[in-house]
C-alpha positions in Angstrom: 0.0 -0.1 0.1 2.8 2.6 1.0 4.6 1.7 -2.5 1.4 2.6 -4.4 1.0 5.2 -2.9 4.3 6.8 -3.4 4.1 5.8 -6.9 0.9 7.7 -7.3 2.5 10.6 -5.4 5.4 10.7 -8.2 2.6 10.8 -11.2 0.8 13.4 -9.4 4.4 15.4 -8.8 5.0 14.7 -12.5 2.0 15.8 -13.7 2.1 18.9 -11.9 5.9 19.6 -13.1 4.0 19.1 -17.0 1.6 21.7 -15.9 4.5 23.9 -14.9 6.7 23.3 -17.9 3.6 24.1 -20.2 3.0 27.3 -18.6 6.9 28.3 -18.4 6.6 27.5 -22.4 3.9 29.3 -23.3 5.3 32.4 -21.0 8.3 32.2 -23.1 6.6 31.7 -26.2 4.7 35.2 -25.5 8.1 37.1 -24.5 9.6 35.7 -28.0 6.7 36.7 -29.8 6.6 40.1 -28.1 10.6 40.9 -28.5 10.4 39.6 -32.3 7.3 42.1 -32.5 9.0 44.8 -31.0 12.1 44.4 -32.9 10.1 44.4 -36.4 8.3 47.3 -35.3 11.2 49.0 -34.3 12.4 48.3 -37.5 9.6 49.5 -39.5 9.5 52.7 -37.6 13.1 53.3 -38.3 12.1 52.6 -42.2 9.7 54.8 -42.1 11.6 57.6 -40.6 14.0 57.0 -42.9 12.0 57.5 -46.0 10.6 60.3 -44.5 13.5 62.3 -43.9 14.8 61.2 -47.3 11.7 62.4 -49.0 12.3 65.8 -47.0 15.7 66.2 -48.1 15.1 65.4 -51.9 12.4 68.1 -51.7 14.5 70.4 -50.3 17.7 69.8 -52.2 15.2 69.5 -55.7 14.5 73.4 -54.6 18.0 74.3 -53.6 19.4 72.7 -57.2 16.6 75.0 -58.8 17.6 78.1 -57.3 21.2 77.1 -58.0 20.7 76.6 -61.8 18.7 79.9 -62.2 21.8 81.5 -59.9 24.1 79.9 -62.3 22.5 80.5 -65.6 22.6 84.2 -64.7 26.4 83.8 -64.3 26.6 82.4 -67.3 24.8 84.8 -69.2 27.0 87.5 -67.7 30.4 85.6 -69.1 32.0 87.1 -72.6 32.0 85.0 -75.2 33.8 87.5 -77.6 37.4 86.2 -79.0 39.9 88.4 -77.9 43.2 89.2 -79.4 45.4 91.1 -77.1 46.8 90.8 -73.4 44.1 92.9 -71.8 41.4 91.2 -73.6 42.8 87.8 -72.0 43.3 89.7 -68.6 39.7 90.6 -68.9 38.4 87.3 -69.8 40.3 85.7 -66.7 38.9 88.3 -64.2 35.5 87.4 -65.5 35.8 84.0 -65.1 37.1 84.2 -61.5 34.0 86.5 -60.8 32.1 83.7 -62.3 33.7 81.1 -59.7 33.5 83.5 -56.6 29.7 83.5 -58.3 29.6 80.0 -57.7 31.1 79.7 -54.6 28.5 82.3 -53.1 25.9 80.3 -55.0 27.0 77.3 -53.0 27.5 79.2 -49.6 24.0 80.1 -50.1 22.9 76.7 -50.9 24.8 75.1 -47.6 23.2 77.6 -45.6 19.6 76.9 -47.0 20.5 73.4 -46.4 21.8 74.1 -43.1 18.4 75.7 -42.2 16.4 72.7 -43.9 18.2 70.4 -41.9 17.8 72.5 -38.9 14.2 72.6 -39.4 14.1 68.9 -39.7 16.4 68.7 -36.7 13.5 70.7 -34.8 10.5 68.8 -36.0 12.3 65.8 -34.2 13.1 67.7 -31.1 16.4 69.5 -31.7 19.8 68.2 -31.2 20.0 69.0 -27.4 16.6 67.1 -26.8 17.9 64.7 -28.8 21.0 64.3 -27.0 19.2 64.2 -23.5 17.3 61.4 -25.2 20.5 59.2 -25.8 21.8 60.5 -22.2 18.6 59.3 -20.8 18.7 55.9 -22.9 22.4 55.4 -21.6 21.2 55.9 -18.0 18.6 53.7 -18.5 21.0 51.0 -19.4 22.8 51.7 -16.8 20.2 51.3 -14.1 18.6 48.2 -15.7 22.2 46.6 -15.7 22.7 47.8 -11.9 18.9 46.2 -11.1 19.9 42.7 -12.7 23.4 42.5 -11.1 21.4 43.3 -7.5 18.7 41.1 -8.1 21.3 38.5 -9.1 23.0 39.0 -6.4 20.0 38.9 -3.6 18.8 35.8 -5.0 22.2 34.4 -4.7 22.5 35.1 -1.3 18.7 34.1 -0.7 19.7 30.5 -2.4 22.8 30.3 0.0 20.8 30.8 3.1 18.5 28.4 2.1 20.8 25.9 0.9 22.2 26.4 4.5 19.2 26.0 6.5 18.2 23.2 4.2 21.4 21.4 4.6 21.3 21.9 8.6 17.5 20.7 8.7 18.4 17.5 6.7 21.1 16.9 8.5 18.9 17.5 11.4 16.5 14.8 10.2 18.7 12.4 9.5 20.2 12.3 13.1 16.1 11.9 14.1 16.0 9.1 11.8 19.1 7.5 13.2 17.5 8.4 17.0 14.3 7.0 15.7 15.6 3.7 14.4 17.5 3.3 17.5 14.3 3.8 19.3 12.5 1.2 17.5 14.9 -1.2 17.9 14.4 -0.9 22.2 10.8 -0.9 21.6 10.9 -3.9 20.0 13.9 -5.6 22.3 11.3 -4.5 25.0 8.4 -6.1 23.6 10.0 -9.3 23.0 11.3 -8.9 26.6 7.5 -8.8 27.8 6.8 -11.2 25.9 9.3 -13.4 27.6 8.1 -12.5 30.8 4.5 -13.1 30.0 5.5 -16.7 29.2 7.8 -17.1 32.3 4.9 -15.9 34.5 2.5 -18.3 32.2 4.7 -20.9 33.6 4.8 -19.9 37.2 1.0 -19.7 37.4 1.0 -23.4 35.7 3.3 -24.5 38.6 1.3 -22.7 41.6 -1.9 -24.5 39.9 -0.5 -27.9 40.3 1.3 -26.9 43.7 -0.6 -23.8 45.4 2.6 -24.1 48.1 5.2 -23.7 45.6 6.8 -20.3 47.2 9.2 -20.1 44.9 6.6 -19.9 42.0 4.4 -17.9 43.9 7.4 -15.3 44.1 8.1 -15.7 40.5 4.7 -14.9 39.9 5.0 -11.5 41.7 8.7 -10.5 40.3 7.4 -11.4 36.8 4.1 -9.5 37.3 6.1 -6.2 38.6 8.6 -7.1 35.5 5.7 -7.1 33.0 4.3 -4.0 34.4 7.9 -2.2 34.3 7.9 -3.7 30.2 4.6 -1.8 29.7 6.3 1.3 31.1 9.6 1.3 29.1 7.5 0.2 25.8 5.3 3.2 26.4 8.2 5.9 27.1 10.3 4.4 24.1 7.3 4.8 22.0 6.6 8.3 23.0 10.2 9.0 22.1 9.7 7.3 18.8 6.8 9.3 18.0 7.7 12.6 19.3 11.2 12.1 17.2 9.0 11.1 14.2 7.2 14.4 14.6 10.2 16.5 15.0 11.6 14.7 11.8 8.5 15.3 9.8 8.4 19.0 10.6 12.4 19.4 9.7 11.4 17.1 6.4 8.8 19.9 5.8 11.2 23.0 6.3 13.7 21.1 4.1 10.7 20.6 1.2 9.8 24.1 1.9 13.3 25.8 1.5 13.7 23.6 -1.7 10.7 24.9 -3.0 11.5 28.6 -2.3 15.2 28.0 -3.5 13.4 27.1 -7.0 11.1 29.5 -7.1 13.7 32.2 -6.5 15.9 30.3 -9.5 13.2 30.2 -11.5 12.2 33.9 -11.0 15.9 35.5 -11.5 16.2 33.2 -14.5 13.1 34.9 -16.0 13.8 38.3 -15.2 17.3 38.0 -15.9 15.8 37.1 -19.8 13.6 39.9 -19.6 16.2 42.3 -18.4 18.5 40.9 -20.5 16.5 41.6 -24.0 15.6 45.1 -22.7 19.2 46.3 -22.3 19.8 44.5 -25.4 17.3 46.0 -27.4 18.3 49.6 -26.0 21.9 48.9 -26.4 21.3 48.0 -30.0 19.3 51.2 -30.3 22.2 53.4 -29.1 24.2 51.6 -31.6 21.7 52.1 -34.5 21.6 56.0 -33.9 25.5 56.3 -33.3 25.4 54.6 -36.9 22.7 56.6 -38.3 25.0 59.6 -37.0 27.8 58.2 -39.2 26.1 57.9 -42.1 24.5 60.9 -41.8 28.1 62.0 -41.5 29.1 60.0 -44.6 26.5 61.3 -46.6 27.3 65.4 -45.6 30.8 64.3 -46.7 30.1 62.8 -50.0 27.8 66.1 -50.9 30.6 68.3 -49.5 33.1 66.4 -52.1 30.3 66.8 -54.8 30.6 70.6 -54.4 34.3 70.6 -53.8 34.3 68.6 -57.1 32.3 70.7 -59.0 34.4 73.9 -57.9 37.7 71.8 -58.5 36.5 71.9 -62.1 35.6 75.4 -62.3 39.0 76.0 -61.0 41.0 73.8 -63.6 39.0 75.8 -66.2 40.1 79.1 -64.7 43.5 77.4 -64.0 44.0 76.3 -67.8 42.4 80.1 -69.5 45.3 80.8 -66.7 48.0 78.8 -68.6 46.7 79.5 -71.9 47.1 83.1 -71.4 50.4 82.8 -69.9 51.3 80.6 -72.6 50.2 83.1 -75.3 52.1 86.0 -73.7 54.9 84.5 -73.2 55.0 83.6 -77.1 54.1 87.3 -77.9 56.6 88.4 -75.4 59.2 86.2 -77.2 58.3 87.6 -80.6 58.5 91.5 -79.0 62.3 90.3 -77.4 63.4 89.5 -80.4 62.3 92.8 -81.8 63.5 94.5 -78.9 67.2 92.8 -79.3 67.1 93.8 -83.0 66.4 97.3 -82.1 68.8 97.6 -79.6 71.3 96.0 -81.8 70.5 98.5 -84.9 70.7 101.4 -82.1 74.1 100.3 -81.0 75.3 100.2 -84.7 74.1 103.2 -85.4 75.6 104.7 -82.2 78.9 103.2 -83.7 78.4 104.9 -86.9 77.5 108.1 -85.2 80.7 107.9 -83.2 83.0 107.5 -86.1 81.4 110.4 -87.8 81.5 112.6 -85.0 85.4 111.9 -84.9 85.8 112.5 -88.5 84.0 115.8 -88.1 85.9 116.6 -85.1 89.4 115.8 -87.0 88.0 117.5 -90.3 89.5 121.2 -90.9 87.1 123.6 -91.8 87.0 127.1 -92.6 83.4 127.2 -91.0 84.2 126.1 -87.4 80.5 127.4 -86.2 79.0 124.9 -88.3 81.5 122.2 -87.3 80.1 122.8 -83.7 76.7 122.6 -85.1 77.4 119.3 -86.8 79.3 117.9 -83.9 76.2 118.9 -81.7 73.6 117.2 -84.1 75.7 114.2 -84.0 75.7 113.8 -80.3 72.2 114.2 -80.2 71.4 111.7 -82.6 73.9 109.3 -80.8 72.0 110.2 -77.4 68.1 109.9 -79.1 69.6 106.0 -80.0 71.1 105.5 -76.1 67.5 106.6 -75.0 65.9 103.9 -77.3 68.2 101.1 -76.3 67.5 101.9 -72.7 63.5 102.1 -73.8 63.8 98.9 -75.5 65.7 97.0 -72.8 62.7 98.1 -70.1 60.1 97.4 -72.0 61.8 93.9 -72.5 62.5 93.6 -68.4 58.9 94.5 -67.8 57.3 92.0 -70.4 59.3 89.5 -69.0 58.1 90.4 -65.5 54.9 90.2 -66.8 55.2 86.8 -68.2 56.7 85.4 -65.1 53.6 86.7 -63.4 51.1 84.8 -65.1 53.3 82.0 -65.4 53.1 82.0 -61.6 49.2 83.1 -61.5 48.3 80.1 -63.7 50.7 77.8 -61.1 49.1 79.1 -58.5 45.4 78.7 -60.0 46.3 75.0 -60.8 47.3 74.3 -57.0 43.8 75.5 -56.1 42.2 73.2 -58.5 44.7 70.4 -57.1 44.3 71.1 -53.5 40.0 71.4 -54.0 40.3 67.8 -56.0 42.5 66.3 -53.1 39.8 67.8 -50.3 37.1 66.3 -52.8 38.9 62.8 -52.8 39.2 62.7 -49.2 35.5 63.6 -48.6 34.8 60.7 -50.9 36.6 58.5 -49.1 34.8 59.2 -45.8 31.6 58.1 -47.5 33.1 54.7 -49.7 35.0 54.1 -46.3 31.6 54.5 -43.8 29.2 52.6 -46.6 32.1 49.9 -46.9 32.6 49.7 -43.0 28.7 49.4 -42.6 28.4 46.7 -45.2 31.2 44.6 -43.5 29.7 45.5 -40.0 26.3 44.0 -41.6 27.8 41.1 -43.3 29.3 40.0 -40.1 26.3 40.4 -37.8 24.6 38.4 -40.6 27.2 35.4 -40.3 27.2 35.6 -36.6 23.2 35.1 -36.7 23.6 32.5 -39.0 26.6 30.9 -37.2 24.3 31.0 -33.9 21.3 29.5 -35.3 23.0 26.8 -37.1 24.6 26.0 -33.6 21.2 26.1 -32.1 19.7 24.3 -34.8 22.2 21.7 -33.9 21.9 21.8 -30.3 18.0 21.5 -30.9 18.9 18.1 -32.8 21.6 16.8 -30.2 18.7 17.6 -27.3 15.7 16.0 -29.2 18.0 13.0 -29.6 19.5 12.7 -26.0 15.9 13.1 -24.9 14.8 10.0 -27.1 17.7 7.9 -25.8 17.0 9.2 -22.1 13.5 8.1 -22.8 14.3 4.7 -24.2 17.4 4.0 -21.5 15.0 5.1 -18.6 12.0 3.2 -19.7 14.4 -0.1 -19.6 15.0 1.1 -16.1 11.7 1.4 -15.2 10.8 -1.9 -16.5 13.4 -3.8 -14.5 12.6 -1.7 -11.7 8.7 -3.2 -12.0 9.9 -6.4 -12.3 12.3 -6.3 -9.3 9.6 -4.8 -7.1 7.0 -7.6 -8.1 9.4 -10.0 -6.9 10.0 -8.3 -3.7 6.4 -7.8 -3.2 5.7 -11.4 -3.8 8.6 -12.3 -0.9 6.9 -9.5 1.4 3.6 -11.0 1.1 4.7 -14.6 1.7 7.2 -13.5 4.3 4.4 -11.4 6.0 2.0 -14.9 5.6 4.7 -16.9 7.2 4.6 -14.1 10.4 0.8 -14.7 10.7 1.4 -18.5 10.5 4.1 -18.4 13.4 2.9 -15.6 15.7 -0.4 -18.2 15.4 1.8 -21.1 16.1 3.6 -19.3 18.8 0.6 -18.9 20.8 -0.2 -22.5 20.4 2.9 -23.8 21.8 2.4 -20.9 24.4 -1.3 -22.5 25.3 0.5 -25.8 25.7 3.6 -24.4 28.0 0.6 -23.2 30.2 -1.1 -26.1 30.6 1.8 -28.6 30.8 3.0 -30.4 33.8 6.3 -29.9 35.5 7.8 -33.1 33.9 6.5 -32.4 30.5 8.3 -28.8 31.1 11.4 -30.3 32.6 11.7 -32.2 29.1 12.2 -28.9 27.4 10.6 -30.0 24.1 7.9 -27.5 24.3 10.9 -24.6 25.0 12.9 -25.5 22.0 9.3 -25.3 19.6 9.7 -21.7 20.8 12.8 -20.9 19.8 12.8 -22.5 16.7 9.2 -20.3 15.9 11.1 -17.0 17.4 13.8 -17.9 15.1 12.1 -18.0 11.9 9.7 -15.0 13.1 13.3 -13.1 13.3 14.0 -14.6 9.6 11.0 -13.5 8.1 11.0 -9.9 10.1 14.5 -9.8 8.1 13.2 -10.7 4.6 10.2 -7.9 5.3 12.7 -5.4 6.2 14.6 -6.1 3.0 11.8 -6.8 0.9 10.5 -3.2 2.2 13.7 -1.6 1.3 13.6 -3.2 -2.0 10.0 -2.0 -3.3 11.0 1.3 -1.5 14.2 1.5 -3.7 12.1 0.3 -6.5 9.7 3.6 -6.2 12.7 5.8 -5.9 14.6 4.2 -9.0 11.2 4.4 -10.8 10.5 8.1 -9.9 14.2 9.3 -10.8 14.0 7.5 -14.2 10.9 9.4 -14.7 12.3 12.5 -13.9 15.4 12.2 -16.0 12.7 11.7 -18.8 11.0 14.8 -18.1 14.5 16.8 -17.7 15.5 15.7 -21.3 12.2 16.7 -22.6 12.4 19.7 -21.1 16.0 20.3 -22.2 14.9 19.0 -25.8 12.0 21.7 -25.7 13.8 24.6 -24.4 16.8 23.8 -26.9 13.9 23.8 -29.9 12.7 26.7 -28.2 16.0 28.8 -28.6 16.4 27.3 -32.1 13.3 28.9 -33.2 14.1 32.1 -31.6 17.8 32.2 -33.1 16.2 31.5 -36.5 13.7 33.8 -36.4 16.7 36.4 -35.6 18.7 35.5 -38.0 15.8 36.2 -40.8 15.0 39.4 -39.2 18.9 40.2 -39.2 19.2 39.3 -42.8 16.2 41.3 -43.6 17.5 44.7 -41.9 20.9 44.0 -43.7 18.9 43.8 -46.9 16.8 46.8 -46.2 19.9 48.6 -45.1 21.9 47.9 -48.6 19.0 49.3 -50.3 19.1 52.3 -48.6 22.2 52.9 -49.0 22.1 51.7 -52.9 19.3 54.3 -52.8 21.2 57.1 -51.5 24.3 56.3 -53.6 22.0 56.5 -56.9 20.2 59.7 -55.6 23.9 61.3 -55.0 25.3 60.4 -58.6 21.7 61.8 -60.3 22.4 64.8 -58.2 26.2 65.2 -59.4 25.5 64.2 -62.9 22.9 66.6 -63.3 24.7 69.7 -61.5 28.0 68.8 -63.3 26.4 68.7 -66.9 24.4 72.4 -66.1 28.2 73.4 -65.2 29.8 71.9 -68.1 27.1 73.9 -70.3 
């Protein structure tokens, strides 16, 4: 009956565990769908926000482009297309081009100001940069608080579990000690009962002797002594039994305390595990949100760098045109100066030759004897005047050549400076372009890494789920064999237990019969010792069968324990397989979600690149025109 009762209690406990498992699975399923729904909702909101922002930026940019095109058309209308043939016209053209570049710079500056204003308006719609920073700080503080809360609750739970474990261990030790006391007291009760039975038999023998010989003083004293001994035996049995009952009661209280503490520990463990999952998910979600914001800032900065790169590239192209014009003008001026230099050199050469001829003529006139000294003086002065004029011509030609050469040097230096400006602008544009490319490539690499990690985690989870399922099947097969073997063994033990119990009933009946015979036997018959020998044999058989009962009772109890443990192993393996399957399902959903996010992110990046390329081509064509 006790074995059947224990088996029924074991089944009830297993059913209860199954119900709790089902409830936990339902709770986890609800949490998972909640997390997934929340993640998808956040992604959808981010996409919608990105699209709205993109639409606003496109419209603002289109408006700005229209204004820029009109401004540039005004600049182009003002440019002089006439072919120039002299240095002054070339200088004028260069001046006009430089003015056009300055106008483009002004328009770009205005565009940037309008863009900044537009971005500020968009930022104001979202609450402003300051409010955004405040939100980010609040989010970081919230993550910090959640992390601290989780750590505290884990520490508190660990402390409680440690306390409960210590108390439980202490109570188990005390219960074990009491169990030893109970066993010892039961043995004392059994020994006292045997003594009582022995004294009872001896008393009956003395009574029989008195009945045969009423004057038997020894028998009379024996009856009195044995009656007193019987009363003492009863008191010992009663007192010892009370001690047993008290110890068993205290043991029951301690066992109840142990069970209660274990339940509290189990509940605390489940509670902290659930809270840890919830808080960890919350922290992870908020941390990912912070990371997403940082990534979005990086992307925005990269897009701004790309737009700035386009503007600098356009300005660099315009500056290249200025540099080319300046170089062309410098080359033309150099060629013209070269021809003028040849003319200057020829004029100097002619003047020098003429001075030499005039000097010779002056000497000849001076040496010549004349009758008209006044005329001679006049001729010499005239020659001197001509020489001075030629000398002045040489000076003018040399000065003109020097000035023209300086102009060429200045023009070439200007061309070099304009080219350097174009080179600097182009290098700046390339550097800004690299910022965008690096960010996009970095984001792509990070996305791919995240996708790969999610897939790897999912693959591992699927493998773990499969392994857990296989292990659960193996555990079921193995432990069902254990249960079947235990049941077979229990049946054998129960059979022996019933047989020993039946034997005891028979032996006790035989003992009563022999005792009755002893009570009725004559002293002569008692003296033979045959009846006493029968009693000893019966008592020996009683002890043997009691030992069998004790052994078989232990066997049945062991069988119940073995079956309960085997069933718990089956349930535990099933739970592990269920949890692994749940984790595999979760990682699969996360992997699919990450892949969708990566695809969406890449599509948005491609769209941004395409839009920027369109803007670039459109603006570049306008500038070329």
